[in-house]
N, CA, C and O atoms as a GROMACS GRO file, in nm:
protein
  228
    1MET      N    1   0.081  -0.118   0.000
    1MET     CA    2   0.000   0.000   0.000
    1MET      C    3   0.087   0.126   0.000
    1MET      O    4   0.057   0.221  -0.072
    2THR      N    5   0.194   0.128   0.080
    2THR     CA    6   0.280   0.245   0.086
    2THR      C    7   0.398   0.237  -0.009
    2THR      O    8   0.465   0.336  -0.034
    3GLY      N    9   0.423   0.118  -0.061
    3GLY     CA   10   0.537   0.101  -0.150
    3GLY      C   11   0.664   0.063  -0.077
    3GLY      O   12   0.767   0.039  -0.141
    4TYR      N   13   0.659   0.058   0.055
    4TYR     CA   14   0.776   0.017   0.132
    4TYR      C   15   0.778  -0.135   0.145
    4TYR      O   16   0.673  -0.196   0.164
    5PRO      N   17   0.895  -0.196   0.136
    5PRO     CA   18   0.902  -0.340   0.150
    5PRO      C   19   0.873  -0.385   0.293
    5PRO      O   20   0.896  -0.311   0.388
    6CYS      N   21   0.824  -0.504   0.304
    6CYS     CA   22   0.793  -0.562   0.435
    6CYS      C   23   0.891  -0.676   0.461
    6CYS      O   24   0.910  -0.763   0.376
    7ILE      N   25   0.952  -0.674   0.577
    7ILE     CA   26   1.039  -0.784   0.616
    7ILE      C   27   0.958  -0.875   0.707
    7ILE      O   28   0.927  -0.839   0.821
    8ASP      N   29   0.924  -0.991   0.657
    8ASP     CA   30   0.838  -1.085   0.729
    8ASP      C   31   0.925  -1.187   0.803
    8ASP      O   32   0.937  -1.301   0.760
    9ILE      N   33   0.984  -1.145   0.913
    9ILE     CA   34   1.071  -1.233   0.990
    9ILE      C   35   0.993  -1.352   1.045
    9ILE      O   36   1.040  -1.466   1.036
   10ALA      N   37   0.877  -1.327   1.101
   10ALA     CA   38   0.799  -1.436   1.161
   10ALA      C   39   0.761  -1.540   1.057
   10ALA      O   40   0.768  -1.660   1.084
   11GLY      N   41   0.722  -1.495   0.941
   11GLY     CA   42   0.682  -1.588   0.836
   11GLY      C   43   0.797  -1.669   0.780
   11GLY      O   44   0.779  -1.787   0.747
   12ARG      N   45   0.912  -1.610   0.770
   12ARG     CA   46   1.027  -1.678   0.711
   12ARG      C   47   1.109  -1.757   0.811
   12ARG      O   48   1.166  -1.860   0.776
   13SER      N   49   1.115  -1.711   0.934
   13SER     CA   50   1.204  -1.776   1.031
   13SER      C   51   1.144  -1.900   1.094
   13SER      O   52   1.217  -1.989   1.139
   14GLY      N   53   1.012  -1.906   1.098
   14GLY     CA   54   0.948  -2.020   1.163
   14GLY      C   55   0.936  -2.003   1.314
   14GLY      O   56   0.896  -2.096   1.384
   15ILE      N   57   0.970  -1.886   1.364
   15ILE     CA   58   0.956  -1.859   1.506
   15ILE      C   59   0.812  -1.816   1.531
   15ILE      O   60   0.767  -1.715   1.478
   16GLY      N   61   0.742  -1.892   1.609
   16GLY     CA   62   0.602  -1.859   1.634
   16GLY      C   63   0.543  -1.942   1.746
   16GLY      O   64   0.615  -2.002   1.826
   17TYR      N   65   0.415  -1.945   1.750
   17TYR     CA   66   0.341  -2.010   1.857
   17TYR      C   67   0.376  -2.159   1.869
   17TYR      O   68   0.400  -2.208   1.979
   18PHE      N   69   0.378  -2.230   1.759
   18PHE     CA   70   0.399  -2.374   1.762
   18PHE      C   71   0.545  -2.414   1.780
   18PHE      O   72   0.573  -2.529   1.813
   19THR      N   73   0.638  -2.322   1.759
   19THR     CA   74   0.780  -2.352   1.776
   19THR      C   75   0.840  -2.277   1.894
   19THR      O   76   0.962  -2.267   1.907
   20GLY      N   77   0.755  -2.225   1.980
   20GLY     CA   78   0.801  -2.144   2.093
   20GLY      C   79   0.900  -2.215   2.184
   20GLY      O   80   0.994  -2.152   2.233
   21THR      N   81   0.881  -2.343   2.208
   21THR     CA   82   0.972  -2.414   2.297
   21THR      C   83   1.111  -2.430   2.237
   21THR      O   84   1.209  -2.446   2.310
   22LEU      N   85   1.121  -2.426   2.106
   22LEU     CA   86   1.252  -2.439   2.040
   22LEU      C   87   1.329  -2.307   2.038
   22LEU      O   88   1.451  -2.306   2.056
   23TYR      N   89   1.259  -2.198   2.015
   23TYR     CA   90   1.325  -2.071   1.988
   23TYR      C   91   1.302  -1.961   2.091
   23TYR      O   92   1.357  -1.851   2.077
   24MET      N   93   1.222  -1.988   2.193
   24MET     CA   94   1.191  -1.883   2.290
   24MET      C   95   1.219  -1.929   2.432
   24MET      O   96   1.194  -2.044   2.469
   25SER      N   97   1.271  -1.836   2.512
   25SER     CA   98   1.295  -1.867   2.653
   25SER      C   99   1.167  -1.849   2.733
   25SER      O  100   1.147  -1.918   2.833
   26ASP      N  101   1.082  -1.759   2.691
   26ASP     CA  102   0.947  -1.742   2.742
   26ASP      C  103   0.867  -1.679   2.629
   26ASP      O  104   0.922  -1.660   2.520
   27ASN      N  105   0.744  -1.646   2.648
   27ASN     CA  106   0.661  -1.602   2.536
   27ASN      C  107   0.716  -1.484   2.456
   27ASN      O  108   0.722  -1.495   2.334
   28PRO      N  109   0.757  -1.373   2.516
   28PRO     CA  110   0.801  -1.262   2.433
   28PRO      C  111   0.951  -1.257   2.402
   28PRO      O  112   0.994  -1.172   2.324
   29HIS      N  113   1.032  -1.345   2.460
   29HIS     CA  114   1.177  -1.334   2.445
   29HIS      C  115   1.237  -1.457   2.377
   29HIS      O  116   1.214  -1.570   2.419
   30ILE      N  117   1.314  -1.432   2.272
   30ILE     CA  118   1.378  -1.543   2.203
   30ILE      C  119   1.505  -1.585   2.276
   30ILE      O  120   1.568  -1.504   2.343
   31ASN      N  121   1.541  -1.712   2.263
   31ASN     CA  122   1.664  -1.764   2.323
   31ASN      C  123   1.778  -1.751   2.222
   31ASN      O  124   1.760  -1.690   2.116
   32ALA      N  125   1.894  -1.807   2.253
   32ALA     CA  126   2.011  -1.794   2.165
   32ALA      C  127   1.986  -1.858   2.029
   32ALA      O  128   2.026  -1.803   1.926
   33THR      N  129   1.921  -1.973   2.026
   33THR     CA  130   1.891  -2.039   1.899
   33THR      C  131   1.793  -1.955   1.817
   33THR      O  132   1.811  -1.939   1.696
   34GLY      N  133   1.692  -1.903   1.883
   34GLY     CA  134   1.595  -1.818   1.814
   34GLY      C  135   1.658  -1.689   1.765
   34GLY      O  136   1.625  -1.639   1.658
   35GLY      N  137   1.750  -1.634   1.844
   35GLY     CA  138   1.818  -1.512   1.805
   35GLY      C  139   1.902  -1.530   1.681
   35GLY      O  140   1.905  -1.444   1.594
   36ALA      N  141   1.972  -1.644   1.674
   36ALA     CA  142   2.054  -1.672   1.556
   36ALA      C  143   1.965  -1.691   1.432
   36ALA      O  144   1.998  -1.642   1.324
   37ARG      N  145   1.855  -1.760   1.449
   37ARG     CA  146   1.762  -1.782   1.338
   37ARG      C  147   1.702  -1.649   1.292
   37ARG      O  148   1.692  -1.623   1.172
   38TYR      N  149   1.661  -1.568   1.386
   38TYR     CA  150   1.604  -1.435   1.357
   38TYR      C  151   1.706  -1.349   1.283
   38TYR      O  152   1.674  -1.286   1.182
   39ALA      N  153   1.828  -1.346   1.334
   39ALA     CA  154   1.934  -1.264   1.273
   39ALA      C  155   1.965  -1.307   1.131
   39ALA      O  156   1.986  -1.222   1.044
   40ASN      N  157   1.968  -1.437   1.106
   40ASN     CA  158   1.996  -1.486   0.970
   40ASN      C  159   1.889  -1.442   0.872
   40ASN      O  160   1.920  -1.401   0.760
   41CYS      N  161   1.764  -1.450   0.914
   41CYS     CA  162   1.654  -1.406   0.826
   41CYS      C  163   1.659  -1.256   0.802
   41CYS      O  164   1.644  -1.210   0.689
   42ALA      N  165   1.681  -1.180   0.908
   42ALA     CA  166   1.687  -1.034   0.894
   42ALA      C  167   1.805  -0.993   0.806
   42ALA      O  168   1.791  -0.904   0.722
   43GLN      N  169   1.919  -1.057   0.825
   43GLN     CA  170   2.038  -1.024   0.746
   43GLN      C  171   2.013  -1.048   0.598
   43GLN      O  172   2.051  -0.966   0.515
   44GLU      N  173   1.951  -1.159   0.564
   44GLU     CA  174   1.922  -1.188   0.424
   44GLU      C  175   1.830  -1.082   0.364
   44GLU      O  176   1.852  -1.034   0.253
   45ASP      N  177   1.727  -1.045   0.439
   45ASP     CA  178   1.632  -0.945   0.388
   45ASP      C  179   1.697  -0.808   0.373
   45ASP      O  180   1.673  -0.740   0.274
   46PHE      N  181   1.777  -0.766   0.470
   46PHE     CA  182   1.844  -0.637   0.459
   46PHE      C  183   1.944  -0.635   0.345
   46PHE      O  184   1.960  -0.533   0.278
   47ARG      N  185   2.012  -0.745   0.322
   47ARG     CA  186   2.105  -0.752   0.209
   47ARG      C  187   2.031  -0.740   0.076
   47ARG      O  188   2.077  -0.672  -0.015
   48SER      N  189   1.918  -0.807   0.065
   48SER     CA  190   1.844  -0.798  -0.061
   48SER      C  191   1.791  -0.656  -0.082
   48SER      O  192   1.789  -0.608  -0.195
   49LEU      N  193   1.748  -0.588   0.024
   49LEU     CA  194   1.705  -0.450   0.011
   49LEU      C  195   1.822  -0.360  -0.028
   49LEU      O  196   1.805  -0.267  -0.107
   50SER      N  197   1.938  -0.386   0.026
   50SER     CA  198   2.056  -0.308  -0.007
   50SER      C  199   2.094  -0.327  -0.155
   50SER      O  200   2.126  -0.231  -0.225
   51ARG      N  201   2.090  -0.453  -0.200
   51ARG     CA  202   2.122  -0.480  -0.341
   51ARG      C  203   2.023  -0.413  -0.436
   51ARG      O  204   2.058  -0.374  -0.547
   52ALA      N  205   1.900  -0.399  -0.390
   52ALA     CA  206   1.797  -0.333  -0.471
   52ALA      C  207   1.807  -0.181  -0.468
   52ALA      O  208   1.733  -0.112  -0.537
   53GLY      N  209   1.900  -0.128  -0.386
   53GLY     CA  210   1.921   0.016  -0.381
   53GLY      C  211   1.827   0.089  -0.287
   53GLY      O  212   1.814   0.211  -0.295
   54PHE      N  213   1.761   0.015  -0.200
   54PHE     CA  214   1.664   0.077  -0.111
   54PHE      C  215   1.726   0.178  -0.015
   54PHE      O  216   1.661   0.277   0.020
   55PHE      N  217   1.850   0.154   0.027
   55PHE     CA  218   1.915   0.243   0.124
   55PHE      C  219   1.993   0.355   0.057
   55PHE      O  220   2.053   0.438   0.126
   56GLY      N  221   1.994   0.358  -0.074
   56GLY     CA  222   2.058   0.466  -0.146
   56GLY      C  223   2.209   0.458  -0.154
   56GLY      O  224   2.276   0.557  -0.184
   57THR      N  225   2.265   0.340  -0.126
   57THR     CA  226   2.411   0.324  -0.137
   57THR      C  227   2.446   0.216  -0.232
   57THR      O  228   2.563   0.188  -0.254
   0.00000   0.00000   0.00000
């Protein structure tokens, strides 16, 4: 709607309600495994936005 890209970490990482025991230390906080998974997904998305010229560099 706005033309800005959406980074869907939850959809791509698999961190959610059904995988909470694997990736979360409690409901709102991810553990070390979840953090690594989250970071890998975010890094890939930010790199693709950078390659597309979204950040102007």
